[in-house]
C-alpha positions in Angstrom: 125.3 99.5 123.2 126.4 95.9 122.7 124.2 92.8 122.9 125.1 89.1 122.8 123.8 86.8 120.2 121.7 85.1 122.9 120.2 88.4 123.9 119.4 89.3 120.3 117.8 86.0 119.7 115.3 86.6 122.5 114.0 89.7 120.6 113.0 87.7 117.5 112.2 84.2 118.9 115.4 82.9 117.3 117.7 79.9 117.7 121.4 80.6 118.1 124.0 78.6 116.2 127.5 78.9 117.4 128.8 81.0 120.3 125.8 82.7 121.8 128.0 85.0 124.0 129.4 86.7 120.9 129.1 90.5 121.4 127.3 92.5 118.6 127.7 96.2 118.4 125.6 97.2 115.3 124.1 96.2 111.9 125.5 96.2 108.4 124.8 94.9 104.9 126.1 91.4 104.3 128.9 92.6 101.9 130.3 95.0 104.5 129.5 93.4 107.9 132.6 92.5 109.8 133.3 91.1 113.3 131.0 92.4 115.9 128.3 93.3 113.3 124.9 91.8 112.6 123.6 91.1 109.1 121.0 88.9 107.4 120.8 86.3 104.7 117.4 85.6 103.2 117.9 85.3 99.5 119.9 82.7 97.6 121.1 85.4 95.2 123.5 86.5 98.0 124.7 83.0 98.8 128.3 83.8 97.8 128.3 86.9 99.9 127.0 84.9 102.9 129.7 82.2 102.4 132.4 84.9 102.3 131.1 87.1 105.0 133.0 87.8 108.2 130.0 89.1 110.1 129.9 88.6 113.8 126.4 87.2 113.5 124.0 86.5 110.7 120.2 86.1 110.7 119.2 83.1 108.6 116.2 81.0 107.8 115.3 78.0 110.0 116.7 75.5 107.5 119.8 77.4 106.4 123.1 75.5 106.6 125.5 77.6 108.6 129.3 77.3 107.8 131.4 75.7 110.5 132.5 78.2 113.2 130.1 80.9 112.2 127.6 82.5 114.6 124.0 82.8 113.3 120.4 83.2 114.6 117.8 81.0 112.9 114.4 82.8 112.5 111.3 82.5 110.4 112.0 85.6 108.4 115.6 87.0 108.4 114.6 90.3 106.8 111.7 90.9 109.3 114.0 90.0 112.2 116.7 92.3 110.9 114.2 95.2 110.9 113.4 94.5 114.6 117.0 94.2 115.7 118.1 97.3 113.7 115.6 99.2 115.8 117.2 97.8 118.9 120.6 99.2 117.9 119.2 102.4 116.4 116.2 103.6 118.5 114.7 106.9 117.5 116.5 109.7 119.3 114.2 112.4 120.9 115.3 115.8 122.1 113.9 117.2 125.2 112.8 120.6 123.9 109.4 120.8 125.6 107.0 123.4 124.2 108.9 126.1 122.5 108.2 129.7 123.3 108.1 130.3 119.6 105.3 127.7 119.1 101.6 128.6 119.2 99.6 126.3 121.4 95.9 127.2 122.1 95.1 127.6 125.8 92.3 125.0 125.5 94.7 122.3 123.9 95.5 119.4 126.3 99.1 118.1 126.0 100.3 114.8 127.5 103.6 114.2 129.3 107.0 114.6 127.6 105.6 116.4 124.5 107.9 118.4 122.2 106.4 121.3 120.2 109.1 122.9 118.1 109.5 126.5 117.1 106.9 127.6 114.5 104.5 124.7 115.2 100.8 125.4 115.8 98.4 123.4 117.9 94.8 124.6 117.7 92.0 124.9 120.2 90.6 121.8 121.9 93.3 119.5 120.6 94.2 116.5 122.6 97.9 115.5 122.3 99.1 112.3 123.8 102.3 111.4 125.6 105.8 111.6 124.0 104.5 113.3 120.9 106.9 115.3 118.7 105.5 118.1 116.6 108.3 119.5 114.5 108.8 123.1 113.2 106.1 124.7 111.0 103.7 121.9 111.5 100.0 122.8 112.0 97.5 120.7 114.0 94.1 122.2 113.5 91.4 122.7 116.1 89.7 119.7 117.7 92.3 117.2 116.5 93.3 114.1 118.5 96.9 112.8 118.4 97.7 109.6 120.1 100.8 108.6 122.2 104.2 108.4 120.6 103.2 110.1 117.3 105.8 112.0 115.2 104.7 114.9 113.0 107.8 116.0 111.1 108.3 119.5 109.7 105.7 121.2 107.5 103.0 118.6 108.2 99.4 119.9 108.1 96.6 118.2 110.0 93.3 120.0 109.3 90.8 120.5 112.1 88.8 117.6 113.4 91.1 114.8 112.3 92.3 111.9 114.5 95.7 110.1 114.7 96.1 106.9 116.6 99.2 105.8 118.5 102.7 105.7 117.0 101.6 107.4 113.8 104.4 108.9 111.8 103.7 111.7 109.3 106.7 112.7 107.2 107.5 116.2 106.0 104.8 117.9 103.9 102.1 115.3 104.5 98.6 116.8 104.5 95.8 115.1 106.4 92.2 116.3 106.1 92.2 118.7 103.1 89.0 119.0 101.2 88.6 116.3 98.6 88.0 117.0 94.9 84.3 117.2 95.1 82.2 119.5 92.8 78.7 119.4 91.3 78.4 120.7 87.7 75.2 122.6 86.9 73.4 122.9 83.5 75.3 126.0 82.7 78.6 124.1 83.1 79.6 126.0 86.3 81.1 124.0 89.2 79.7 124.3 92.7 82.0 123.2 95.5 80.6 120.4 97.8 81.4 121.2 101.4 83.5 118.5 103.1 82.2 118.2 106.6 83.6 114.8 107.5 86.9 113.9 109.0 90.0 111.6 108.7 90.9 108.8 111.1 94.4 107.4 110.9 94.7 104.3 113.1 97.6 103.0 115.1 101.1 102.4 113.7 100.4 104.0 110.3 103.3 105.7 108.6 102.7 108.3 105.8 105.4 109.5 103.5 106.6 112.9 102.5 104.1 115.0 100.5 101.3 112.4 100.6 97.7 113.5 101.1 94.7 111.9 102.8 91.5 114.0 102.0 88.7 114.4 104.5 85.3 112.9 103.9 82.4 114.7 102.3 80.4 113.2 105.1 81.5 110.5 107.5 85.1 109.3 107.6 88.1 108.8 105.4 90.0 105.9 107.2 93.5 104.5 107.0 93.7 101.2 108.9 96.2 100.2 111.5 99.7 99.1 110.4 99.3 100.5 106.9 102.4 102.1 105.3 102.0 104.9 102.7 105.0 106.0 100.6 105.9 109.5 99.4 103.6 111.3 96.9 100.5 109.1 97.4 97.0 110.5 97.1 94.0 109.0 99.1 90.7 110.7 98.2 87.7 111.6 100.2 85.6 108.8 101.8 88.2 106.1 101.0 88.6 103.3 103.4 92.1 101.6 103.5 92.3 98.4 105.5 95.0 97.2 107.9 98.6 96.5 107.0 98.4 97.7 103.4 101.3 99.0 101.3 100.6 102.1 99.1 103.7 102.7 97.0 104.9 106.1 95.6 102.7 108.0 93.2 99.6 105.8 93.4 96.2 107.4 93.7 92.9 106.1 95.1 89.8 107.9 93.9 86.8 108.7 96.2 84.8 106.2 98.1 87.0 103.2 97.2 87.4 100.5 99.8 90.6 98.5 100.2 90.6 95.4 102.3 93.5 94.3 104.6 97.0 93.7 103.3 96.4 95.2 99.9 99.5 96.2 98.0 99.3 99.0 95.3 102.7 99.3 93.6 104.1 102.6 92.2 101.8 104.8 90.0 98.7 102.5 90.4 95.5 104.4 89.8 92.2 103.2 91.3 88.8 104.4 90.0 86.3 105.7 92.5 83.7 103.4 94.3 85.7 100.3 93.7 86.2 97.5 96.2 89.5 95.6 96.5 89.4 92.5 98.6 91.9 91.4 101.2 95.3 90.6 100.0 94.9 92.1 96.5 98.2 92.9 94.8 98.3 95.4 91.9 101.5 95.8 89.8 103.2 99.1 88.9 101.3 101.6 86.7 98.2 99.5 86.5 94.8 101.1 86.1 92.1 99.6 88.3 88.7 100.2 86.7 86.4 98.1 89.0 86.2 95.7 91.8 89.0 93.1 92.4 88.4 89.8 94.3 90.4 88.9 97.4 93.8 87.4 97.0 94.2 88.3 93.3 97.3 89.6 91.5 96.7 92.1 88.8 98.8 93.9 86.1 98.2 96.3 83.2 95.8 99.1 82.3 93.0 98.2 82.6 94.2 95.8 85.4 93.7 92.2 84.4 94.7 89.0 86.3 98.5 88.8 86.3 98.8 85.5 84.4 96.5 86.7 81.7 98.3 90.1 81.5 101.7 88.3 81.2 100.4 86.3 78.3 99.2 89.5 76.6 102.5 91.1 77.2 104.2 88.2 75.5 101.9 88.5 72.5 102.5 92.2 72.3 106.2 91.6 72.0 105.5 89.4 68.9 103.3 92.0 67.2 106.2 93.6 65.1 107.2 90.2 63.8 103.6 89.3 63.0 103.1 92.7 61.2 106.1 91.9 59.0 104.7 88.4 58.3 101.3 89.8 57.5 102.7 92.3 55.1 104.7 89.6 53.4 101.6 87.4 53.1 99.6 90.3 51.7 102.3 90.9 49.1 102.4 87.2 48.1 98.6 87.1 47.9 98.6 90.1 45.6 101.2 88.4 43.4 99.1 85.3 43.2 95.9 87.2 42.4 97.6 88.9 39.4 98.4 85.5 38.0 94.8 84.2 38.4 92.3 84.4 35.4 89.9 87.4 35.7 86.9 85.5 34.1 85.8 81.9 33.1 86.5 82.6 29.5 90.0 83.6 30.3 90.4 80.4 32.3 89.1 78.4 29.3 91.5 80.0 27.0 94.3 79.1 29.4 93.1 75.5 29.1 
């Protein structure tokens, strides 16, 4: 389906430069986009590619100078606008399979309109499934779960009983929602007693959870993932954790039990967070950092243990100089030893030298 530049601009509150009636048929990266294709330019690193591009239309910043004769759409954030318009050209395709005869749906489950339940999927007793939900093969939705409108549960997802998904939630293959957390009490004899996990998990609207990621159910109460949060593949969220709105949790990071994340928190790859910590709104933690306590709102942190980013960068710079300093110290020690061998060992020796 083609759209004119003027039509595309309406989706993203943009301002067209050049011929607004130009027809656009799809999207492409700036190096490959040709006539009839939409691309974006939001980083000066790609200035040369932008200047040389033959794209039919380019999303640019509000103040970007557009070469003569080119068609562009000025927006606040070219990359964000590109994400929106790419979805216009590539909306998610849904099959109309209905409820497969090879799926297992409990008689007491309530399904909305236009729901797809694929072969091998399971929907437990008293579940409430919203409209236009897709439950792919070999996915299990336990008893008493609530799944909101327009959710997508890809193959081999497991949602344990009593969990709740908001609207437009996406769970990728192998994600597990509501498994018991790692909760044990150790007795005087060193034996471990399992603590029953009788709470639940609430995933709010517009959350996306990547392949093989896990969100554990609460011991008591709720493990919560706030609306708009995006979780990468292979991420672990422990019991009783509260994740705020619009957070990014990147691959292989882990959040220990009862930790609270504010809104718009970013945890980069392989970040580990200790239990019962509180991270304020807007906190950003760099890759492989170890968070050992509370972090104030708006801060940027690096390292293990995680320190303020500027301080950590100074330490990294010092660490790079340690080998040279070691060599200098060894040289100084050798010179000191040589000087000491030349010094008199007693006052009488000194007098004789005189």
